[in-house]
N, C-alpha and C positions, 0 to 999 in steps of 0.2 A: 581619569588621569591617563595621559598618553606619554609613554617613555620611548624615545627613539633608540634603536640599537643599530650597530653596524656589524658587517660580517666579521666573525671571530670573537664577538662579545660572548661572555659566558651566558648560559640561559638564565632568564629572569625568574625570580621566585615571587609568586603572588600568594599572599595569605588571606584567606577568607575566614571571618570569625563572627561570633555572636549571632549564629543562626541555628539551623537544624540541618544536619548532613545525613542523607539517606545512604548508608553504607553498611555492609555486613561486617566490616572490620571493627566497628565500634558502634553499637546501637544507640549510644548516648552522645555521639560526636556532635559538637557544635562548631567545629572549625576544620578547615582543610587547607593544605599547602600544595601549590602546583609549581613545579619547576620545569620550564620549557614547555614541552608538549605532553608531560606526564604528571599524574598525581604523585606527589612525593610523600604526603602524610595526611592522616585524618586523626582527630582526637578532641581533647577537652580544652576549655578556655585556659586552664592553668598552664598547660603545655604550650598553648598559643602565645602566652605572655613571654615565654622564653624564646620563641621563634621570631617574634615581631621585629626585634632590632636588626635581624639579618635579612628581612624581606625587602624586596625592591618596591613592593606595593602592598598595602594592607587595605582590604575591602571590608567595611563594616556592613554586615548583612542586615542588621536591624531586625532580626527575627525571621528573615527570609529562609525558605527551604531550598536546599541544594540537592539536586538529583542528577543521576546520569541523564544526558540528553537522550531524547527518544530516537528510535530508528523506525522509519516507515518502510515496511518490507515489500511494498508494491505500489509504485507510482508511475504515471505517464507524464513526464515533466512538461514537455511542450504543450500537450493537450491541456494540462492543468493551467499553464500560464496563459494559453489562448482564452480559456474560460474566464480567468481572472481579469484579463485585459480587454475582452471582447464580448461576444454574444453568449450569455449564459442563461439558459431557460430553466435551470433548476429552481423549483419553487413556483413556477408559473401556475396559477390556480385553475386555468381553463384553456381550452383550445383558442378561444378568442383572444385571451391575453397573450398567449404565446405568439400568435400571428401579429399582434400589435407590437410586440418587442422586436420581431423580425423586421417589420416595416420601419420602426425607429432606428434600428441598427443600420439597415440598408441606406436610409436617408443620410445618416451621419458618416458612413464609411467613405473612404476615398474612392474615386472612380477607378474602374478597371480591377482586374484580379478576381479571385474567388472568395466569396464570403464564407466564413466557417462559424459554427456554433455548436453548442452541446447542452444536453441536460433535459430534453423534453421527456415527459412521462405521462402517459394517458391514464395511469392507474386510478387517480382520484379526480380526473377531469369530469365535469358533469356530462360532457359529450361522449366520453369513453371511446374516443377514436383519435387517430393522428390526422394531421392536415392532409387533404388530398394534394396531388401535385399541382393542380390548377390553383388551389388556394395559396399554396406556397409560392408559385410563380407570381401571383398578384402581389403578395406581401413583400416579396423581394424585388419588385419592380422589374422583373424579367432578368435579373442578374444571376450568375452561377452561385449557388448556395449549397453547402454541405452541412447537414445538421444531424449530429449523432443523438440517438436515444441515450438516456441516462446511463445505461449499462455499456454503451459503445459497441454493442453487438448487432445493431441494426441502425439504419440511417435514412433520412429523407434527403432527396436531392431535387433541385429544380430542373426543368427541361433544359435550360441553358447549360447546366453542368453536365447532364447526361450527353448532350451533343458534343462535349469535349472528350468523351470516352468511347472510341470506336468499338462496336460490337457488344456494348454493355447490355443491350436489350435481349441478347441471346444467351446471356450467362445465367447459371443457376442462382436463384435468389432474387432475380429481377421481378418487380411487380409493376404493372402499368400505371398504377395510381398511388400505391402506398409505400411503406418502408421497404428498403432493400436489405437483404441478408446475404450471407455466404459469399460466393465469388463476385457477384454483382456489387455488393457492398465494398469488398476489398479493392476492386478496380476503381470505383468512384473515390474511395478514400485516398488511393495513391495519387489520383489526379488533384485532389484538394491539397494533399500534403506537398506535392511538387510546386504548387502555386504559392506556398508560404515563402515570402522573401527572406533572405538571410537576416536582414535587420529585424523583421517581425519575429523570426524564430528566436533570435538572441534575446529580444525583449521579453518574450514569453518565458524562456528558460530562466532568465534572471528574476522575473516576477514570481515564478513558482519557488525558486530557491529562497528568495527573500521572505515569502509567506511561510515557508517551512521553518526558517530560522526564527521568525517572530513567534512561533508556537513551541519553541523548545526542541525542535527536531534537528539533531546534529548529523544525521545521515539518512539516506534512503536508497532503495533499490529501484533503479530504472528498468522497467520491464518492456523492452522493445522487441521487435520482430518484423519480418517482412509483411505480415498481414495487419500490422497496426501502426508501424512507423517506417523509418528508413535507416539504412546504415549511416548515411550522412548525419541524420538527426542524432543518432547515438554517439558517433565519434565527436561531433561538435559539442555535445553536452559534456562528455567526459573531459574534453580539452578545456572547456570553459570552467568546469568544476575544479580542475587542477590548477588553473591560472588565477581564478578569482576567489575571494573570501566567500564562505558560505558553507552549507552542509556538505558533507562528503557524499559522493555518488558512486554506487556500485552498479555496474551495468550488466544486464542480462540480455542475451539475444536469442529469441525464440524461433530457431530454425532447426529442422531435422538434420541430425548429424549421423552419418553411417560409416565414416572412415576417419582415420587419423588426419588426413589432409583437411577435411571439413572442420574437424575440431580445432586445428591450428588456425584456420581462417577466422573462427569465432574469437580465439585469443588475440589475433591480430587486430580485431576491432576494439580491443581493450576490455572485452566482457569477461566477467568472472565465471560465467556459466552459460551453457546452451539451454536456456529455459525461459522462465518468465511467461510470456504469452506464446508458448508453443501449444496451439489449440488442440485439445482432444475433443472439445465440444464448444458450445456457445454459452448462452445465458438463459436463465429462467424467464426473465422479463421479456426477452425477444422470442421465446418459445424455441430456442435453439440448443439449450442444454440437452444432452443425450440421456434419455430416461429408459429404465427397464419397462415401464408401463406408460401409456399415453398421458398427455396433458388432460386435465379436467375441463379446461375452458377453451380448447382450440376448436375452431369450426370443423376441422377434419378430425373425426372421432378417433382415428388411429395414429395421430401425429405424436411422435415421441422424440422430436428434436433431431439434431444432426451429429453424426459421428465423423470426426475429421482424422482420427488416428485409430488404427487397429492395435490389438495387443502385440502383434508381430512388429509393427512400426515402433511401438514403445520399447520393445525388447532390443531392437537393432540400435535405437538411439542411446539407450542406457548402457548397453554393452560397449558401443563405440566410445562414448564419453568416458566410461570407466577405464577402458584401456588407455585412453589419452590422459587420464588424471584430471578430467574436467567435470565439474558439477553439471548434472542434467536436471531438467525440470519440465513441468507440464501445467497447462491450464486445464482443470477438470472440475466440473460442477455437478453434473447429473450422476445418478447412481450407476448407469451403464458406462459412462465415461470413466468413472473412478474404478469400476471393475476392470475395464480394459487396461488402465494404467497399472494397477497393482498386479494383474496377470502378466503384463509385459515386464515389469520390474522383477517379478519372481523368475521368469524365464531367463532374463539377463543374468540374474544371480547364479542360476544353474550353469550358465555358459562361462562366466568370468570369475565366479567365486563370490559368495555372499559377503565375506569379510571386506572385499574390495568395494563392493557396492555400498555397504554400510559406511565405510570410511569417508565417502565423498558427500554424504548427507544430501543426496538428491532430494528435490523438493517438488511439492504440488501446490499450485496456487488455487485458492478459494476452497476447494475440498468441502463443498457444502453438504451434499446428499450422501453421507457416509452410512455404511451398514456395519454390523459387528464384524463381518468378514473383512471389509476394507480397512477398518480401524486396526484390526489385528495385523493385516499386511503392512500397514504403515509402520507399526511398532517393530515387526519382524525385520524389516529392511531399513530401519532408521531413516525413514522419509520425514522430512520437515513439512509440517502443514503451515503454509503461508496464508493466513486467514484474515478476514475483515469483519470485526464485530459490528461495525456500523451497518452492514447489510441487514442484520437481524433487526436493528433499531429502525431501519427505513422500511423494511418489507415483511418483517415477521409478524407474529400475532394471529389471532383467530380471524381477523378481517383483512389482513394485509395481502400484498401481491402474491406471496408464496402460497397462501391458502387458496387464492383464486386460481392460481396456475395448477396446483397439485391436489387440492382438497385439504381440509384441516389436518387429517391424520398424518398424511405424508409431510405436510409442512412442519409439523412439530418435530420431525426428525432432523431438521436442518441445523447446521452449524453447532455440532455437539461438542463444545469446547471441553466441558468437564470429562466427558467420556474419553476424549483424546488424551488429556492429561493423566487420567487414571491408567491408561494403557501405556504410558511412558512415551507418547509421541511429542517431540519438541514442537512448540508453537512459536511462530513469528507473526506479530500483528502488523497490519498495514491498512491503508485506506482505499487502494485502487483509484486514487485521485486521477481524474476528476469525477469518477463514478460516485464516490462519496468524498466529502471535503477532507483536506488535511486537518485532523482534529484529534490529537492523541488522547487527551483526557476524556473526550466524549467516547472514544473507542473503549477505554477502560471501563467507563460507566456502562456502556452497552454490553460488555462481556460480563460484568458483575451483576447486571440486572437484565440478563437475557429474557426475552419474552416467554421462553419456555424454561421454567424454573430449574428443571433437572440439568440443564446445560450451563448453568451459571458457574463461574469460578470466582475465587477471592480476588479482591483488588490487588493484593500482593502478587498473585500468580499472573494476573493480567499485566501488571506493571513489568514483571520480568519478561513477558512475551513481547512487550513493546519497547524494551530497552536491550537487555542482553540477548533476547531471542533473535533479533535481527542480525546481531553480530555473529552469533553461533551459526545462523543460516548461511553466512558466507565463509564459514570455517574459522572464525576468530573467537577463541574462548577467553581472551584476555581483556575484552572490552565490554562496554555497556554496564559497568559497575564501578563505583568509586572506591578503589583500593590502591594502595601504593604500587606503582609500576604500571597502572592502567592508563590508557590514553586519556588526556584531559579534555574529554567531551562532556560538558555538563550544562545544566540550566539552573537559573535562580528563579524562584517563584514567590509571589505574594499569595498567601493562602490562609485559611482558618486553622483550627485545631487539627492535629494529626490523630488518626485512629487506625485500628486494625479491623478491616471490614471483611467479613466472611460472606459467602454467597447466600446464606440463609440464617435463621435464628439459632442453628445448632453450632454455636461458637464454643470451641474448647477454651477452658479457663486460662490455660497458659498463654493463649494468643492475645488476650486482652490485659493480662497482668503485666504491669511495667517491669516486674522482676524477670519476666521471660526474655527480655532483650529483643523483642520483635520490633523492628523499625516500623513506625507508623507512616501512613500516607494520607493525603487529603480526603476529607469526607466527600464521597461521590454519589450519595443517595440522590435520586432524581429530584430536581428542584433546588438542590444545594448549589451555591455559586462555585464555579470551577476556578482552579488556580490561574493566576495572571502571570505571564512570562515577563520577567524583568531583564534577563540577560541570557544569551546563549553563547557558549564558548565551544569551539571545535579545535582540537589539537593545541589547546592553550591560547588560541586566538579568538578574540571577541568578534562574533559575526552578527549579533543583534544586541542592542543595549538601550534600555530606558530605566536603568536602576536608579539614577539620580534625578529623574523627572519629578 
């Protein structure tokens, strides 16, 4: 039902009833009232009877589950939209099939401009290699083509694209036939990004936000920066999100800040923090994450990845951001990179005061290869770990990419979610889309059924990290939960029975006894059907709806 309002009208009240409401305010709640953009009440059917006559709209949930909308704490919106609307090689089973998809895309694309694509991954290809430049030139029909690896930390480029980037062949990371990394990759990426027309960029951003809304995602954190996107891309996205219905977007700009003037420039972009993809290192898949000990599978026996920031750089950035009251953040995956980040944060805390550092909840993206020392440093300085459970689902396990890159013993240390929670480190879950898809319930399943059992967390803890955790990561403690006064960001789900699912068989009796009042969540055991989103509401406004279909 659509009700038209005019400026000055009192806020509308919507009453949802005859469902299951996931709320700490009442573990047995079956109804919820929303007035304007806020949750007004949660409770029982008997109380809903009294509220119904005064509601502007009554929604019969017919047993649907109501939860807070998800927050995805790490997204690249335009790249996600381009993959959704264009050339996506994720899931290509072989080199031959990947090249065939390139040929099909090039033939169907409009003439002129630079072709872009994403998602190739040689890990499980029978050929175990990337396309050569000559193969890619032939597949693309001689057109300029930029094709990022699944982790976006290396890319393939055709000769026609390289010819558009003066001096690229002399830059670090250039390879005469294979993938580009480091400075060469960044230079080619900039050329490809500049070739995306405003119309195509807008369509990609809208496609990504629409996909997020259809999955019950009510907000996400855009992680931009000069080495992965552009200022124009960020500002246009933020303006579009403010003007058009859809998930909320919180912007981060990953550029090194060393002064109050530079911090103010980040704010002028509309960003909530100088972080996101401020690279301390690269990725494991591209052999560019910075390690304390060399990779197990690199042709160069001494190769240990790439360091982009020193502890001194980190300290200067955190100190300057703290002085300016601006949240700082870093991309750090390898153990050496994480050691540099935590050493730099500790130095900044000595310089400007630990209480001030802790208050801003500076964050680290990915934080995969942690040690006891770096986990303790995260806890000591109140660093938020912005992590992606789908990484383990995609690349973990005894035979996965992590084990090939690092050896099985080191691979088993990655993504230690349970250890972080035990240490009191706040978690914010995300996807790093398009690296892994926007898929919040799949992320919860990946965290609860981590390939390394000792790193598993309860579904309840994972749910908190993917809802309230993302809001807390931007300094908001009043959101991501359905209680009176909270923002009315919620999703409706068709699902099976609700359960309390622990990370293993050692389940305390209180957690499964209905008398404990522990709110249940959908069954996420691998193989079980996942919840289906029926409606997503942001700030009291419906942004996705198929409830009555």
